[in-house]
C-alpha positions as a Markdown table, in Angstrom:
| # | Residue | x | y | z |
|---|---|---|---|---|
| 1 | Met | 5.7 | 19.4 | -0.1 |
| 2 | Thr | 3.2 | 21.8 | -1.6 |
| 3 | Asp | 3.4 | 23.8 | -4.8 |
| 4 | Thr | 0.7 | 26.5 | -5.1 |
| 5 | Ala | 1.5 | 26.7 | -8.9 |
| 6 | Leu | 0.2 | 23.2 | -9.5 |
| 7 | Ala | -3.3 | 24.2 | -10.5 |
| 8 | Pro | -2.3 | 26.3 | -13.5 |
| 9 | Phe | 0.3 | 23.8 | -14.4 |
| 10 | Leu | -2.4 | 21.1 | -14.5 |
| 11 | Ala | -4.5 | 23.3 | -16.7 |
| 12 | His | -2.1 | 24.0 | -19.5 |
| 13 | Val | -0.7 | 20.4 | -19.9 |
| 14 | Asp | -2.4 | 18.0 | -22.3 |
| 15 | Trp | -3.2 | 15.1 | -20.0 |
| 16 | Ile | -4.2 | 11.7 | -21.3 |
| 17 | Ser | -6.2 | 9.3 | -19.1 |
| 18 | Ile | -4.5 | 6.0 | -18.7 |
| 19 | Pro | -7.1 | 3.3 | -19.3 |
| 20 | Ala | -7.9 | 0.6 | -16.7 |
| 21 | Thr | -6.4 | -2.0 | -18.9 |
| 22 | Val | -2.9 | -0.5 | -18.4 |
| 23 | His | -2.9 | -0.5 | -14.6 |
| 24 | Pro | -4.6 | -2.7 | -12.0 |
| 25 | Ser | -8.3 | -1.8 | -12.2 |
| 26 | Trp | -8.7 | -1.3 | -8.5 |
| 27 | Leu | -6.2 | 1.5 | -8.7 |
| 28 | Ala | -9.0 | 3.6 | -10.0 |
| 29 | Cys | -10.7 | 3.5 | -6.6 |
| 30 | Asn | -7.7 | 5.1 | -5.0 |
| 31 | Leu | -6.0 | 7.3 | -7.6 |
| 32 | Arg | -6.9 | 8.8 | -11.0 |
| 33 | Val | -3.9 | 8.4 | -13.2 |
| 34 | Arg | -3.1 | 10.5 | -16.3 |
| 35 | Ser | 0.0 | 10.9 | -18.4 |
| 36 | Ala | 1.6 | 13.6 | -20.6 |
| 37 | Asn | 4.1 | 13.1 | -23.3 |
| 38 | Ala | 7.2 | 15.2 | -23.4 |
| 39 | Ser | 6.5 | 18.7 | -24.8 |
| 40 | Ala | 7.3 | 22.3 | -24.4 |
| 41 | Asn | 4.6 | 22.6 | -21.8 |
| 42 | Thr | 6.2 | 19.9 | -19.7 |
| 43 | Asn | 9.8 | 21.2 | -20.1 |
| 44 | Gly | 10.6 | 18.2 | -22.2 |
| 45 | Gln | 9.7 | 15.6 | -19.6 |
| 46 | Ala | 7.2 | 12.7 | -19.8 |
| 47 | Leu | 5.0 | 13.0 | -16.8 |
| 48 | Val | 2.4 | 11.1 | -14.8 |
| 49 | Leu | -0.3 | 12.9 | -12.8 |
| 50 | Lys | -1.9 | 11.1 | -9.8 |
| 51 | Glu | -5.0 | 12.6 | -8.3 |
| 52 | Leu | -6.6 | 11.4 | -5.1 |
| 53 | Pro | -10.5 | 11.4 | -5.3 |
| 54 | Gln | -12.2 | 13.2 | -2.4 |
| 55 | Arg | -14.1 | 10.0 | -1.5 |
| 56 | Cys | -10.8 | 8.3 | -0.7 |
| 57 | Gln | -9.4 | 11.0 | 1.6 |
| 58 | Gly | -11.1 | 9.4 | 4.6 |
| 59 | Trp | -8.5 | 6.5 | 4.6 |
| 60 | Ile | -5.8 | 7.8 | 2.3 |
| 61 | Asp | -3.9 | 10.9 | 3.7 |
| 62 | Pro | -2.9 | 13.2 | 0.9 |
| 63 | Gln | -0.1 | 14.7 | 3.0 |
| 64 | Ala | 1.3 | 11.3 | 3.9 |
| 65 | Leu | 1.1 | 10.1 | 0.2 |
| 66 | Ile | 2.8 | 13.2 | -1.2 |
| 67 | Arg | 5.5 | 13.5 | 1.5 |
| 68 | Ala | 6.3 | 9.7 | 1.5 |
| 69 | Thr | 6.6 | 9.5 | -2.3 |
| 70 | Ser | 8.7 | 12.7 | -2.4 |
| 71 | Ala | 11.0 | 11.3 | 0.3 |
| 72 | Ala | 11.3 | 8.1 | -1.6 |
| 73 | Ala | 12.2 | 10.0 | -4.8 |
| 74 | Asn | 14.8 | 12.1 | -3.0 |
| 75 | Ala | 16.4 | 8.8 | -1.8 |
| 76 | Gly | 16.4 | 7.4 | -5.3 |
| 77 | Leu | 13.8 | 4.8 | -4.5 |
| 78 | Gly | 10.9 | 6.3 | -6.6 |
| 79 | Pro | 10.1 | 8.5 | -9.5 |
| 80 | Ala | 11.1 | 12.2 | -9.2 |
| 81 | Thr | 8.4 | 14.5 | -8.0 |
| 82 | Val | 7.8 | 17.5 | -10.3 |
| 83 | His | 4.9 | 19.2 | -8.6 |
| 84 | Ala | 2.7 | 18.4 | -5.6 |
| 85 | Asp | -0.3 | 19.9 | -3.8 |
| 86 | Glu | -1.4 | 18.3 | -0.6 |
| 87 | Ala | -4.6 | 20.4 | -0.5 |
| 88 | Leu | -5.6 | 19.2 | -4.0 |
| 89 | Gly | -4.4 | 15.6 | -3.4 |
| 90 | Ala | -2.5 | 15.8 | -6.6 |
| 91 | Leu | 1.0 | 14.7 | -7.5 |
| 92 | Val | 3.0 | 15.0 | -10.7 |
| 93 | Gln | 6.0 | 12.7 | -11.2 |
| 94 | Gln | 8.4 | 12.0 | -13.9 |
| 95 | Ala | 7.4 | 9.0 | -16.0 |
| 96 | Leu | 9.5 | 5.9 | -15.6 |
| 97 | Pro | 12.0 | 5.2 | -18.5 |
| 98 | Asn | 10.8 | 3.2 | -21.5 |
| 99 | Gly | 11.4 | -0.5 | -20.9 |
| 100 | Ser | 10.5 | -0.5 | -17.2 |
| 101 | Leu | 8.8 | -3.7 | -16.2 |
| 102 | Pro | 6.5 | -4.6 | -13.2 |
| 103 | Leu | 8.0 | -6.8 | -10.5 |
| 104 | Thr | 5.8 | -9.8 | -10.9 |
| 105 | Phe | 5.7 | -12.7 | -8.4 |
| 106 | Ala | 7.5 | -14.8 | -10.9 |
| 107 | Arg | 10.4 | -12.3 | -11.2 |
| 108 | Leu | 10.4 | -11.8 | -7.5 |
| 109 | Ala | 10.7 | -15.5 | -6.7 |
| 110 | Arg | 13.3 | -16.1 | -9.4 |
| 111 | Ser | 15.9 | -13.5 | -8.6 |
| 112 | Arg | 14.6 | -10.2 | -7.0 |
| 113 | Leu | 13.4 | -11.2 | -3.5 |
| 114 | Gly | 16.5 | -9.8 | -1.8 |
| 115 | Asp | 16.3 | -6.5 | -3.8 |
| 116 | Tyr | 12.6 | -6.2 | -3.0 |
| 117 | Leu | 13.3 | -6.6 | 0.8 |
| 118 | Glu | 16.2 | -4.2 | 0.6 |
| 119 | Leu | 13.9 | -1.6 | -1.0 |
| 120 | His | 11.5 | -1.9 | 2.0 |
| 121 | Arg | 14.5 | -1.7 | 4.5 |
| 122 | Arg | 15.6 | 1.5 | 2.9 |
| 123 | Leu | 12.1 | 3.0 | 2.8 |
| 124 | Met | 11.7 | 2.2 | 6.6 |
| 125 | Ser | 15.0 | 4.1 | 7.3 |
| 126 | Leu | 13.9 | 7.4 | 5.6 |
| 127 | Asn | 13.9 | 10.4 | 7.8 |
| 128 | Val | 10.6 | 12.3 | 7.0 |
| 129 | Glu | 7.8 | 13.6 | 9.2 |
| 130 | Leu | 4.5 | 11.9 | 8.2 |
| 131 | Pro | 1.0 | 11.7 | 9.8 |
| 132 | Arg | 0.3 | 8.7 | 11.9 |
| 133 | Arg | -1.3 | 5.8 | 10.2 |
| 134 | Ala | -2.8 | 2.7 | 11.8 |
| 135 | Val | -4.1 | -0.2 | 9.6 |
| 136 | His | -7.1 | -0.9 | 11.9 |
| 137 | Glu | -8.3 | 2.7 | 11.5 |
| 138 | Thr | -8.3 | 2.2 | 7.7 |
| 139 | Ile | -10.3 | -1.0 | 8.1 |
| 140 | Ala | -12.9 | 0.8 | 10.3 |
| 141 | Arg | -13.3 | 3.6 | 7.8 |
| 142 | Leu | -13.7 | 1.2 | 4.8 |
| 143 | Asn | -16.2 | -0.9 | 6.8 |
| 144 | Asp | -18.2 | 2.2 | 7.6 |
| 145 | Glu | -18.3 | 3.0 | 3.9 |
| 146 | Leu | -19.5 | -0.4 | 3.0 |
| 147 | His | -22.4 | 0.0 | 5.6 |
| 148 | Arg | -23.1 | 3.5 | 4.3 |
| 149 | Leu | -23.5 | 2.1 | 0.8 |
| 150 | Gly | -25.7 | -0.8 | 2.0 |
| 151 | Ala | -23.2 | -3.2 | 0.4 |
| 152 | Pro | -23.5 | -6.9 | 1.2 |
| 153 | Ile | -20.4 | -8.1 | 3.1 |
| 154 | Pro | -19.5 | -11.7 | 2.7 |
| 155 | Gln | -20.0 | -13.8 | 5.9 |
| 156 | Arg | -16.4 | -14.9 | 6.0 |
| 157 | Leu | -15.2 | -11.3 | 5.8 |
| 158 | Leu | -17.5 | -10.4 | 8.6 |
| 159 | Glu | -15.9 | -13.2 | 10.7 |
| 160 | Ala | -12.5 | -11.8 | 10.0 |
| 161 | Leu | -13.7 | -8.3 | 10.9 |
| 162 | Asp | -15.0 | -9.5 | 14.2 |
| 163 | Gln | -11.4 | -10.5 | 15.2 |
| 164 | Val | -10.0 | -7.0 | 14.6 |
| 165 | Pro | -10.8 | -5.5 | 18.1 |
| 166 | Arg | -9.0 | -8.5 | 19.8 |
| 167 | Ile | -6.0 | -8.0 | 17.6 |
| 168 | Val | -5.9 | -4.2 | 18.1 |
| 169 | Asp | -6.1 | -4.7 | 21.9 |
| 170 | Ala | -3.1 | -7.1 | 21.8 |
| 171 | Leu | -1.1 | -4.6 | 19.7 |
| 172 | Arg | -1.2 | -1.6 | 22.1 |
| 173 | Gly | 2.2 | -0.1 | 22.7 |
| 174 | Gly | 5.1 | -1.4 | 20.6 |
| 175 | Pro | 8.2 | 0.1 | 19.0 |
| 176 | Ala | 8.6 | 3.8 | 18.3 |
| 177 | Pro | 6.7 | 4.7 | 15.1 |
| 178 | Arg | 8.6 | 5.5 | 11.9 |
| 179 | Ile | 7.9 | 5.8 | 8.2 |
| 180 | Gly | 6.4 | 2.8 | 6.6 |
| 181 | Trp | 5.0 | 2.2 | 3.1 |
| 182 | Gly | 2.1 | 0.4 | 4.8 |
| 183 | Asp | 1.7 | -2.3 | 2.1 |
| 184 | Gly | 3.9 | -4.9 | 0.5 |
| 185 | Asn | 2.1 | -4.8 | -2.9 |
| 186 | Val | 4.6 | -6.3 | -5.4 |
| 187 | Gly | 2.6 | -4.6 | -8.1 |
| 188 | Asn | 3.8 | -1.2 | -6.7 |
| 189 | Val | 7.4 | -2.1 | -7.6 |
| 190 | Met | 8.9 | -1.5 | -11.1 |
| 191 | Ile | 12.2 | -2.8 | -12.5 |
| 192 | Gln | 13.9 | 0.0 | -14.4 |
| 193 | Pro | 16.1 | -0.6 | -17.5 |
| 194 | Asp | 19.3 | -0.4 | -15.4 |
| 195 | Gly | 18.0 | -3.2 | -13.2 |
| 196 | Ser | 17.2 | -1.0 | -10.1 |
| 197 | Leu | 13.8 | -1.3 | -8.4 |
| 198 | Cys | 11.5 | 1.7 | -8.1 |
| 199 | Met | 8.6 | 2.0 | -5.6 |
| 200 | Leu | 5.2 | 3.4 | -6.7 |
| 201 | Gly | 2.0 | 3.7 | -4.7 |
| 202 | Gly | 2.2 | 5.2 | -1.3 |
| 203 | Thr | -1.5 | 5.3 | -0.5 |
| 204 | Ala | -0.9 | 3.4 | 2.7 |
| 205 | Ala | 2.3 | 5.2 | 3.7 |
| 206 | Gly | 2.6 | 7.0 | 7.0 |
| 207 | Cys | 4.3 | 7.1 | 10.4 |
| 208 | Met | 3.5 | 3.7 | 12.0 |
| 209 | Asp | 4.6 | 0.9 | 14.2 |
| 210 | Pro | 7.4 | -0.4 | 12.0 |
| 211 | Leu | 6.2 | -3.9 | 12.7 |
| 212 | Gln | 3.0 | -3.0 | 10.9 |
| 213 | Asn | 5.1 | -2.4 | 7.8 |
| 214 | Val | 6.9 | -5.8 | 8.2 |
| 215 | Gly | 3.5 | -7.4 | 8.7 |
| 216 | Ala | 2.3 | -5.9 | 5.4 |
| 217 | Val | 5.2 | -7.4 | 3.6 |
| 218 | Val | 4.5 | -10.8 | 5.3 |
| 219 | Ser | 0.9 | -10.6 | 4.2 |
| 220 | Glu | 2.0 | -10.0 | 0.6 |
| 221 | Leu | 4.6 | -12.8 | 0.3 |
| 222 | Cys | 3.8 | -15.5 | 2.8 |
| 223 | Pro | 3.2 | -18.4 | 2.7 |
| 224 | Phe | 3.0 | -18.6 | -1.2 |
| 225 | Val | 6.4 | -17.0 | -2.1 |
| 226 | Val | 8.6 | -17.4 | 0.9 |
| 227 | Ala | 8.5 | -18.5 | 4.6 |
| 228 | Glu | 7.4 | -15.8 | 7.1 |
| 229 | Glu | 10.6 | -16.3 | 9.2 |
| 230 | Phe | 12.7 | -15.3 | 6.2 |
| 231 | Val | 10.9 | -12.0 | 5.8 |
| 232 | Val | 11.0 | -11.2 | 9.5 |
| 233 | Asp | 14.7 | -11.9 | 9.8 |
| 234 | Ala | 15.4 | -9.8 | 6.7 |
| 235 | Leu | 13.3 | -6.7 | 7.9 |
| 236 | Trp | 13.5 | -7.0 | 11.7 |
| 237 | His | 16.8 | -8.7 | 12.5 |
| 238 | Gly | 16.9 | -10.2 | 16.0 |
| 239 | Ala | 13.1 | -10.2 | 16.4 |
| 240 | Asp | 12.1 | -11.8 | 19.7 |
| 241 | Arg | 8.9 | -13.8 | 20.4 |
| 242 | Gln | 6.8 | -10.7 | 21.0 |
| 243 | Ala | 7.9 | -8.9 | 17.9 |
| 244 | Arg | 7.3 | -12.0 | 15.8 |
| 245 | Ala | 3.8 | -12.3 | 17.3 |
| 246 | Arg | 3.0 | -8.7 | 16.6 |
| 247 | Ile | 4.2 | -9.0 | 13.0 |
| 248 | Ser | 1.9 | -12.0 | 12.5 |
| 249 | Leu | -1.1 | -10.1 | 13.9 |
| 250 | Tyr | -0.3 | -7.1 | 11.7 |
| 251 | Ala | -0.2 | -9.5 | 8.7 |
| 252 | Ile | -3.8 | -10.6 | 9.6 |
| 253 | Leu | -4.9 | -7.0 | 9.8 |
| 254 | Glu | -3.3 | -6.3 | 6.4 |
| 255 | Asp | -5.2 | -9.2 | 4.9 |
| 256 | Val | -8.5 | -7.9 | 6.4 |
| 257 | Arg | -7.7 | -4.4 | 5.1 |
| 258 | Ala | -7.0 | -5.6 | 1.6 |
| 259 | Ala | -10.2 | -7.7 | 1.6 |
| 260 | Thr | -12.3 | -4.8 | 2.9 |
| 261 | Trp | -10.8 | -2.4 | 0.4 |
| 262 | Ala | -11.5 | -4.8 | -2.5 |
| 263 | Ala | -15.1 | -5.2 | -1.3 |
| 264 | Tyr | -15.5 | -1.4 | -1.3 |
| 265 | Ser | -13.8 | -1.1 | -4.7 |
| 266 | Glu | -16.3 | -3.6 | -6.2 |
| 267 | Gln | -19.1 | -1.4 | -5.0 |
| 268 | Ile | -17.6 | 1.8 | -6.3 |
| 269 | Glu | -16.7 | 0.5 | -9.7 |
| 270 | Gly | -19.7 | -1.8 | -10.1 |
| 271 | Ala | -17.3 | -4.4 | -11.4 |
| 272 | Ala | -18.9 | -7.6 | -12.7 |
| 273 | Ser | -15.8 | -9.5 | -13.7 |
| 274 | Gly | -15.4 | -11.2 | -10.3 |
| 275 | Glu | -11.9 | -9.8 | -10.0 |
| 276 | Tyr | -12.6 | -8.0 | -6.8 |
| 277 | Arg | -14.6 | -10.9 | -5.4 |
| 278 | Ser | -11.8 | -13.3 | -5.9 |
| 279 | Phe | -9.4 | -10.9 | -4.2 |
| 280 | Val | -11.7 | -10.6 | -1.2 |
| 281 | Gly | -11.9 | -14.4 | -1.1 |
| 282 | Val | -8.1 | -14.9 | -1.1 |
| 283 | Arg | -7.3 | -12.3 | 1.5 |
| 284 | Thr | -10.1 | -13.3 | 3.7 |
| 285 | His | -9.0 | -16.9 | 3.5 |
| 286 | Lys | -5.5 | -16.0 | 4.5 |
| 287 | Ala | -6.8 | -14.0 | 7.5 |
| 288 | Leu | -9.1 | -16.8 | 8.7 |
| 289 | Arg | -6.4 | -19.4 | 8.2 |
| 290 | Arg | -4.6 | -17.6 | 11.1 |
| 291 | Thr | -7.5 | -16.6 | 13.3 |
| 292 | Arg | -9.0 | -20.0 | 13.3 |
| 293 | Ala | -5.7 | -21.7 | 14.1 |
| 294 | Ala | -5.0 | -23.0 | 17.6 |
| 295 | Glu | -1.9 | -20.7 | 17.7 |
| 296 | Phe | -4.1 | -17.5 | 17.4 |
| 297 | Ala | -4.6 | -17.2 | 21.1 |
| 298 | Gln | -0.9 | -17.7 | 21.7 |
| 299 | Leu | -0.2 | -14.9 | 19.2 |
| 300 | Leu | -2.5 | -12.5 | 21.1 |
| 301 | Ser | -0.9 | -13.4 | 24.4 |
| 302 | Ala | 2.7 | -13.1 | 23.2 |
| 303 | Ala | 2.1 | -9.8 | 21.4 |
| 304 | Ala | 0.7 | -8.0 | 24.4 |
């Protein structure tokens, strides 16, 4: 979806930058987010503007981001798209209703797990043409950026990165690609006042091995919120041994991607709070917990 009238529209609306304290700080490395109150210039709508910085377009595809979020909006799974421009990497959406709340892990575990998984099932069933996305390619581009910046890479993350080629080799082939959100980030989901869930984000969306999308959700939820088997059975009913192995390997790749992205974000933002470093540590630990296990070789064999 492209609207050539977007540039003048952006110019005549009074946009207000949303401070980092209002949204996760690492969002600033992927998207610049601004808002506009309802006014005559906005046709009476409260709006949110998301702009993709040029530096991020090596691993975030503007076309995939805009088309996926627009498809989700058309299916009632995300905020309505008002204007979009793939060339500019800019997207204007209706703001969520007042009273919308983030889906935290506490709310998820207490009562919304089934709704969250159903949201991902519905996203995976959308019929929209998107560019191909592969999580290992994103890892490679982020890793290249870290080296270009001369950034120090933690030794444990280097160990996890060393396992990526073996995993990618085991994941050749697989089911026919389809739309996937590409990450399971609970922070991308909002609870609207009517109780329905709404998906935000979309920076990892694309056409992919659907088991990659399942693995991303496993990476987000398991083992701290729910058992991996529960997620797999919910999102890929009837999964055989090979599918389960592939999902586990994709979960490792997603942990490595998240850790590499956080390491890059720390360099770009110059954050000194330790927030990114802690995130790198947690996601690296989860990846190494699997790659160092005796069952890792069995996963590689079963997935091929």
